[in-house]
C-alpha positions as CSV (number, residue, x, y, z in Angstrom):
1,M,63.6,96.8,90.9
2,N,63.0,98.9,87.8
3,V,62.5,102.6,88.6
4,K,61.2,104.6,85.7
5,K,61.3,108.3,85.1
6,F,58.4,110.3,83.4
7,T,58.6,113.9,82.4
8,A,55.8,116.2,81.2
9,A,54.8,119.8,81.1
10,T,52.3,119.4,83.9
11,S,51.7,117.1,86.8
12,R,48.5,115.9,85.3
13,D,50.2,114.8,82.0
14,A,53.0,113.1,83.9
15,L,50.6,111.1,86.1
16,R,48.7,110.1,83.0
17,K,51.9,108.7,81.5
18,V,52.6,106.8,84.7
19,R,49.1,105.3,84.6
20,E,49.5,104.3,81.0
21,A,52.9,102.7,81.5
22,L,52.7,101.1,85.0
23,G,48.9,100.9,85.6
24,P,46.7,102.6,88.3
25,D,48.5,100.8,91.2
26,A,52.0,102.3,90.4
27,V,54.0,103.7,93.4
28,I,55.2,107.3,93.1
29,L,58.6,107.7,94.5
30,S,59.2,111.4,93.8
31,N,57.5,114.4,92.1
32,R,59.6,117.5,91.5
33,P,59.9,120.3,88.9
34,V,63.1,120.1,86.8
35,D,64.1,122.7,84.2
36,G,60.5,123.8,83.6
37,V,59.0,120.3,83.4
38,V,57.6,117.9,86.0
39,E,59.7,114.8,86.7
40,I,58.1,111.8,88.4
41,L,60.0,108.7,89.5
42,A,57.6,105.7,89.7
43,L,57.8,102.0,90.4
44,D,55.6,99.1,89.4
45,N,53.4,97.7,92.1
46,D,54.7,94.2,91.4
47,D,58.3,95.3,92.1
48,V,57.3,96.8,95.4
49,A,55.5,93.6,96.4
50,S,58.6,91.6,95.6
51,L,60.8,93.9,97.7
52,S,58.5,93.8,100.7
53,A,57.9,90.0,100.6
54,P,60.3,88.3,103.1
55,S,62.6,85.6,101.7
56,I,61.7,82.1,102.9
57,E,64.7,79.9,103.5
58,E,64.4,76.2,103.8
59,P,65.2,75.2,107.3
60,Q,68.2,72.9,107.6
61,Q,67.5,69.5,109.0
62,P,69.7,68.4,111.9
63,Q,72.5,66.1,111.1
64,F,72.9,62.9,113.1
65,Q,76.4,61.3,113.3
66,A,76.8,57.7,114.3
67,F,78.8,56.8,117.4
68,D,81.8,54.6,116.9
69,N,81.3,51.5,119.0
70,D,82.0,47.8,118.8
71,F,78.4,46.5,119.3
72,D,75.9,48.5,117.2
73,P,77.4,50.5,114.5
74,E,74.9,53.1,113.3
75,P,74.9,54.8,109.9
76,V,75.7,58.4,109.5
77,F,72.7,60.5,108.1
78,T,73.8,63.5,106.1
79,R,72.0,65.7,103.7
80,A,73.2,65.1,100.2
81,P,74.0,68.1,98.1
82,A,71.9,68.9,95.1
83,A,74.7,67.9,92.6
84,F,76.0,64.7,94.2
85,A,78.5,62.8,91.9
86,P,79.9,59.6,93.6
87,A,82.5,59.0,91.0
88,A,83.9,62.5,91.1
89,R,84.2,62.5,94.9
90,E,85.7,59.0,95.2
91,P,89.4,60.1,95.2
92,E,88.7,62.9,97.7
93,L,87.0,60.4,100.0
94,R,90.1,58.1,99.7
95,Q,92.4,60.9,100.8
96,S,90.3,62.0,103.7
97,A,89.7,58.5,105.1
98,P,93.2,58.0,106.6
99,R,93.0,61.4,108.2
100,A,89.6,60.7,109.7
101,A,90.9,57.3,111.0
102,A,93.9,58.9,112.6
103,Q,91.8,61.4,114.6
104,P,90.2,59.9,117.7
105,R,86.5,60.1,118.0
106,L,84.8,61.4,121.1
107,D,82.1,58.9,122.0
108,P,80.0,59.9,124.9
109,F,78.9,56.3,125.5
110,A,82.4,54.8,125.4
111,G,82.9,52.1,127.9
112,Q,79.2,51.5,128.4
113,H,77.3,48.4,127.7
114,Y,74.8,48.3,124.8
115,A,71.8,48.1,127.2
116,E,73.0,51.0,129.2
117,R,73.5,53.1,126.0
118,R,70.0,52.2,124.9
119,A,68.5,53.3,128.3
120,A,70.4,56.6,128.4
121,P,68.4,59.5,127.0
122,M,69.6,61.1,123.9
123,A,70.1,64.9,123.9
124,E,67.4,66.5,121.7
125,P,68.8,68.7,119.0
126,E,68.4,72.4,119.5
127,L,65.7,73.6,117.1
128,P,65.8,77.0,115.5
129,P,63.6,79.7,117.1
130,T,60.1,79.7,115.8
131,Y,56.8,81.5,116.6
132,A,55.8,78.8,119.0
133,N,58.9,79.1,121.2
134,R,59.0,82.9,121.0
135,R,56.0,83.3,123.4
136,A,55.8,86.0,126.0
137,P,57.6,85.2,129.3
138,A,55.4,84.1,132.1
139,P,54.6,86.8,134.8
140,E,56.9,86.9,137.7
141,A,55.7,85.2,140.8
142,G,56.2,88.2,143.0
143,I,53.6,90.4,141.2
144,D,50.3,90.8,143.1
145,M,47.6,90.8,140.4
146,A,44.9,91.8,142.9
147,A,46.9,94.9,143.9
148,M,47.5,95.8,140.2
149,T,43.8,95.4,139.5
150,Q,42.9,97.6,142.4
151,M,45.4,100.2,141.3
152,M,44.0,100.2,137.8
153,S,40.5,100.5,139.0
154,A,41.4,103.5,141.2
155,A,43.2,105.2,138.4
156,I,40.2,104.7,136.1
157,A,37.8,106.0,138.7
158,Q,40.0,109.1,139.3
159,A,40.2,109.7,135.5
160,K,36.4,109.5,135.3
161,E,36.0,111.8,138.2
162,S,38.3,114.4,136.8
163,A,36.6,114.1,133.4
164,A,33.2,114.6,135.1
165,L,34.5,117.7,137.0
166,E,35.9,119.2,133.8
167,M,32.6,118.5,132.0
168,S,30.6,120.1,134.8
169,G,32.8,123.2,134.8
170,M,32.5,123.5,131.0
171,M,28.7,123.1,131.2
172,N,28.5,125.8,133.9
173,E,30.5,128.1,131.7
174,I,28.2,127.4,128.8
175,R,25.2,128.2,130.9
176,A,26.7,131.4,132.2
177,M,27.5,132.5,128.6
178,R,24.0,131.5,127.5
179,G,22.5,133.5,130.4
180,L,24.6,136.5,129.5
181,M,23.6,136.4,125.9
182,E,19.9,136.0,126.7
183,T,20.1,139.0,129.1
184,Q,21.7,141.2,126.5
185,L,19.3,140.1,123.8
186,A,16.4,140.7,126.2
187,E,17.6,144.2,127.0
188,L,17.9,145.0,123.3
189,S,14.5,143.6,122.6
190,W,12.8,145.5,125.4
191,N,14.5,148.7,124.4
192,A,13.1,148.3,120.9
193,T,9.7,147.5,122.3
194,A,9.6,150.5,124.6
195,Q,10.5,152.8,121.8
196,R,7.9,151.3,119.5
197,E,5.1,151.0,122.1
198,P,5.7,153.4,125.0
199,H,2.4,152.4,126.7
200,K,3.8,149.0,127.5
201,A,6.6,150.5,129.5
202,A,4.0,152.5,131.4
203,V,1.9,149.4,132.2
204,L,5.0,147.5,133.3
205,R,6.0,150.3,135.6
206,E,2.5,150.3,137.2
207,M,2.5,146.5,137.7
208,L,5.9,146.5,139.3
209,A,5.0,149.3,141.6
210,A,1.8,147.4,142.7
211,G,3.9,144.5,143.9
212,F,3.4,142.0,141.0
213,S,6.4,139.9,140.1
214,A,8.5,140.9,137.1
215,T,7.9,137.5,135.6
216,L,4.1,137.8,135.6
217,A,4.3,141.5,134.5
218,R,6.6,140.6,131.6
219,Y,4.4,137.7,130.5
220,L,1.2,139.9,130.4
221,V,3.0,142.8,128.7
222,D,4.3,140.5,126.0
223,K,0.8,139.0,125.5
224,M,-0.9,142.4,125.5
225,P,-2.8,143.2,122.3
226,A,-2.0,146.3,120.3
227,T,-3.6,149.3,121.9
228,K,-3.4,153.1,121.4
229,D,-2.8,154.4,124.9
230,A,-1.8,153.3,128.4
231,A,-5.4,153.6,129.9
232,E,-6.8,151.0,127.5
233,A,-3.8,148.8,128.2
234,M,-4.4,149.1,132.0
235,R,-8.0,148.1,131.6
236,W,-6.9,145.0,129.8
237,I,-4.4,144.1,132.5
238,K,-6.9,144.5,135.3
239,T,-9.5,142.4,133.4
240,V,-6.9,139.6,132.9
241,L,-5.8,139.7,136.6
242,A,-9.4,139.6,137.8
243,R,-10.3,136.7,135.5
244,N,-7.4,134.6,136.9
245,L,-8.3,135.2,140.6
246,T,-10.3,132.2,141.8
247,T,-12.7,133.0,144.6
248,I,-15.9,131.5,146.0
249,A,-19.0,133.3,144.8
250,N,-21.2,132.5,147.8
251,E,-20.2,131.3,151.3
252,D,-23.5,129.4,151.6
253,D,-21.9,126.6,149.7
254,L,-19.1,126.4,152.1
255,L,-21.1,126.8,155.3
256,S,-24.0,124.6,154.1
257,R,-21.7,121.8,153.0
258,G,-19.8,121.7,156.2
259,G,-16.9,119.3,156.9
260,V,-13.5,119.4,158.7
261,F,-11.4,122.5,158.0
262,A,-7.8,123.1,159.3
263,L,-6.3,126.6,159.2
264,V,-2.5,126.3,158.6
265,G,0.3,128.8,158.0
266,P,3.4,130.3,159.5
267,T,3.6,131.9,162.9
268,G,1.8,135.2,163.4
269,V,-0.5,135.2,160.3
270,G,-3.7,135.3,162.4
271,K,-4.8,131.7,162.3
272,T,-6.5,131.7,165.8
273,T,-8.4,135.0,165.1
274,T,-9.5,133.8,161.7
275,T,-10.7,130.5,163.2
276,A,-12.8,132.5,165.7
277,K,-14.3,134.6,162.9
278,L,-15.2,131.5,160.9
279,A,-16.7,129.9,164.0
280,A,-18.9,132.9,164.6
281,R,-20.2,132.7,161.1
282,C,-21.0,129.0,161.5
283,V,-22.7,129.6,164.8
284,M,-24.9,132.4,163.3
285,R,-25.8,130.1,160.5
286,H,-26.4,126.7,162.2
287,G,-26.1,127.3,165.9
288,P,-23.4,126.3,168.5
289,D,-24.5,122.6,168.6
290,K,-23.4,122.0,165.0
291,L,-19.9,123.3,165.5
292,A,-16.7,121.9,167.2
293,L,-13.3,123.5,167.7
294,I,-10.0,121.7,168.0
295,T,-6.6,123.2,168.7
296,T,-3.2,121.7,168.3
297,D,-1.3,124.7,169.6
298,A,0.4,123.2,172.7
299,Y,3.7,125.0,172.2
300,R,2.6,128.7,172.4
301,I,2.0,129.8,175.9
302,G,-1.7,130.5,176.3
303,G,-2.4,129.5,172.7
304,H,-5.2,127.2,173.4
305,E,-6.6,129.5,176.1
306,Q,-7.2,132.2,173.5
307,L,-9.4,129.8,171.4
308,R,-11.1,128.6,174.6
309,I,-12.2,132.1,175.4
310,Y,-13.7,132.5,171.9
311,G,-15.4,129.2,172.3
312,K,-16.8,130.1,175.7
313,I,-18.2,133.3,174.2
314,L,-19.8,131.4,171.3
315,G,-20.9,128.5,173.5
316,V,-18.8,125.9,171.6
317,M,-16.6,123.2,173.2
318,V,-12.9,123.4,172.4
319,H,-10.9,120.2,172.3
320,S,-7.1,120.1,172.6
321,V,-5.0,117.5,170.9
322,K,-1.2,116.8,171.0
323,D,-0.5,114.3,168.3
324,E,-2.0,112.3,165.5
325,A,-3.6,109.7,167.8
326,D,-5.4,112.3,169.8
327,L,-6.6,113.9,166.6
328,R,-8.0,110.6,165.3
329,I,-9.9,110.1,168.6
330,A,-11.2,113.6,168.6
331,L,-12.4,113.5,165.0
332,K,-14.1,110.2,165.6
333,E,-16.0,111.6,168.6
334,L,-17.0,114.7,166.6
335,K,-18.1,112.9,163.4
336,N,-21.7,114.0,164.1
337,K,-20.9,117.7,164.0
338,H,-21.8,119.6,160.9
339,T,-18.5,121.7,160.9
340,V,-15.2,121.1,162.7
341,L,-12.6,123.9,162.7
342,I,-9.0,123.0,163.6
343,D,-6.5,125.7,164.7
344,T,-3.0,124.4,164.1
345,I,0.3,125.5,165.6
346,G,2.2,128.1,163.6
347,M,5.7,127.3,162.4
348,S,8.1,128.6,159.8
349,Q,7.8,127.4,156.3
350,R,11.4,126.2,156.5
351,D,10.8,124.1,159.6
352,Q,10.9,120.3,159.1
353,M,7.8,119.9,161.3
354,V,5.7,121.4,158.6
355,T,5.9,118.1,156.7
356,E,4.9,116.2,159.9
357,Q,1.9,118.5,160.4
358,V,0.7,118.0,156.9
359,A,1.1,114.3,157.3
360,M,-0.8,114.3,160.6
361,L,-3.8,116.2,159.0
362,S,-3.8,114.0,155.9
363,E,-3.7,110.7,157.8
364,S,-6.2,111.6,160.5
365,G,-8.9,109.3,159.2
366,A,-11.1,112.1,158.1
367,D,-11.3,114.4,155.0
368,V,-9.5,117.4,156.4
369,K,-9.6,120.4,154.1
370,R,-6.6,122.7,154.7
371,L,-7.0,126.5,154.3
372,L,-3.7,128.4,154.1
373,C,-3.6,131.7,155.8
374,M,-1.4,134.1,153.8
375,N,0.0,137.4,155.2
376,A,-0.7,140.2,152.8
377,T,2.4,142.1,154.2
378,S,4.8,139.4,153.1
379,T,6.8,139.5,149.9
380,G,6.1,137.4,146.9
381,E,9.2,135.2,147.4
382,T,8.3,134.5,151.0
383,L,4.7,133.6,150.1
384,N,5.9,131.3,147.3
385,E,8.0,129.4,149.9
386,V,5.0,129.2,152.2
387,V,2.8,127.7,149.5
388,R,5.4,125.2,148.5
389,A,5.9,124.1,152.1
390,Y,2.3,123.7,153.0
391,Q,1.1,122.4,149.6
392,G,1.3,118.7,150.5
393,S,-1.3,116.8,148.5
394,G,-3.3,119.9,147.8
395,L,-4.8,122.9,149.5
396,A,-8.5,123.5,149.6
397,G,-8.1,127.2,149.5
398,C,-6.5,130.2,151.1
399,I,-7.4,133.2,153.3
400,M,-5.7,136.6,152.9
401,T,-5.0,138.1,156.3
402,K,-3.8,141.5,157.6
403,L,-5.0,143.3,154.5
404,D,-5.3,146.5,156.5
405,E,-1.5,146.4,157.3
406,A,-0.3,145.8,153.7
407,A,1.1,148.8,151.8
408,S,0.7,146.8,148.5
409,I,-1.2,143.5,147.8
410,G,0.2,142.8,144.4
411,G,2.6,140.2,145.8
412,V,-0.1,138.1,147.4
413,L,-2.4,138.4,144.4
414,D,0.5,137.3,142.2
415,V,1.1,134.2,144.2
416,V,-2.6,133.4,144.3
417,I,-2.8,133.7,140.5
418,R,0.4,131.7,139.7
419,Q,-0.2,129.0,142.3
420,K,-3.9,128.6,141.2
421,L,-5.2,128.9,144.8
422,N,-8.9,129.4,145.6
423,L,-9.2,132.6,147.6
424,H,-12.1,132.2,150.2
425,Y,-11.9,135.2,152.5
426,I,-9.9,138.3,153.3
427,S,-9.3,139.6,156.8
428,N,-8.7,143.3,157.4
429,G,-8.8,143.7,161.2
430,Q,-9.0,142.1,164.7
431,R,-12.8,142.4,165.2
432,V,-14.7,139.1,165.4
433,P,-16.6,138.4,163.2
434,E,-16.9,141.8,161.5
435,D,-13.4,141.9,159.9
436,L,-13.8,138.8,157.7
437,H,-15.2,139.3,154.1
438,L,-15.7,137.3,151.0
439,A,-13.0,138.0,148.4
440,D,-14.0,140.4,145.7
441,R,-11.8,140.0,142.6
442,A,-12.4,143.4,141.0
443,M,-12.0,145.2,144.3
444,L,-8.7,143.5,145.1
445,V,-7.2,144.2,141.7
446,D,-8.4,147.8,141.8
447,R,-7.0,148.3,145.3
448,A,-3.6,146.8,144.2
449,F,-3.2,149.6,141.6
450,R,-4.9,152.4,143.6
451,N,-2.5,152.4,146.5
452,N,0.6,152.8,144.4
453,R,0.1,155.8,142.1
454,N,3.3,157.5,143.3
455,A,5.4,154.4,143.6
456,S,5.6,153.8,139.9
457,A,8.1,156.7,139.6
458,Q,10.8,154.7,141.4
459,F,11.4,152.5,138.3
460,G,13.3,154.5,135.7
461,D,13.5,153.7,132.0
462,A,17.1,152.4,132.5
463,D,15.9,149.9,135.1
464,L,13.2,148.3,133.1
465,P,15.4,146.5,130.5
466,L,17.5,144.8,133.3
467,M,14.4,143.7,135.2
468,M,12.7,142.3,132.0
469,A,15.9,140.4,131.1
470,A,16.1,138.9,134.6
471,A,12.4,138.0,134.5
472,G,12.9,136.3,131.2
473,A,15.8,134.3,132.5
474,N,13.9,133.2,135.6
475,A,10.9,132.1,133.5
476,S,13.1,130.0,131.2
477,I,15.0,128.4,134.1
478,H,12.1,127.5,136.3
479,N,9.7,126.8,133.5
480,D,6.8,128.4,135.5
481,R,3.7,126.3,134.9
482,G,1.5,129.0,136.5
483,L,2.3,131.4,133.7
484,R,1.3,128.9,131.0
485,E,-2.1,128.5,132.7
486,V,-2.8,132.2,132.9
487,S,-6.0,132.8,131.0
488,L,-5.8,135.8,128.7
489,G,-9.4,135.8,127.5
């Protein structure tokens, strides 16, 4: 090994000397400053390779010594040394011969016959340890491999489960941080917008007071064109709302076309009374012979009797059914009728029987058009649940009931717009058939804002940023399809 020392003013110069002397593959042993210069100890790569290469020794061959016997003397095989001189070693051999003859030899086959010695197995010489006989020991017989495999599988499953839990917790924290940042940014953005365009804050306050959702209000305010005052902005808002309310222009199309209609909805929304009002309109248009009434309300005490009384007054037969089979039979018998009205049993939107009722009407063998009765006094969140529960394969339309009892109707109009429902009628009383009217879009929007002039004061300037931030977060989480389909004109 030849270690060389190189000194220079800088490390760069010292390394250049090493490269020139030993080549680019030189090995640096040390690098240190000494007396203002840089000292490098280096070694040639060939010297390192010679040091790291293992020495290969020639394995010694086993020596076999002949056994001393009388019958088959065998020669002695020994490995001759490299410098073998017979003449030089002859005196030494003569001196050692008497000593070797005087010492008795231990013959393991002494006293045996030649044939017996040939049949006896010879002991194999012990070989030096090599890679082949250094193999791993065999597994102990007492270890249960199936149990070990099961334990390893359980440990891996537990590790995966813990990793999944940690990942889920981390993702929840990230979502929470994202929501917090979005809320703060939305508050800052709305504060800037309110200062720059004060009329938007006034319009937003009016929409919230009318009962419209913060999500729809925020969407319309963001899409509002630049205006000079709040009055012009309110006119644009009313125009957009009226444009997105889908109504029937003339009930002649509905009554002349006829068909099978089922009024569905939660308990107490006025399905039976609304069915009687529609029946009276059909009788006045086509006569009692063209109409049939069916009731499925077998749970409520006196439920079908109320419809029978209306049918008796109108001169129309009322049929009562209990299940899908009865409904199929009744519809098959009444297929010649121009119009068939079905009064269904009322049940909560969270009742599992709602799905069974929707399936019964859809699989009745006839094209049953379902009209959802929506209570105008309910909140927007409740009405959204009702629509989702009774949606099924699709609703033919809806009827707004109890309009005379509602303090604000912005919530029901909001649901009609976002759920893209076809509003057929509005009901504002108990009188049959006077209190049933066609839906007028402009009248409904104007009434929504007219009844809440003083309610807008309940939303302060400090509350609007928080509400707008929450509305933006809800819109991004639920990805509201109804907002994307709102026509702005």
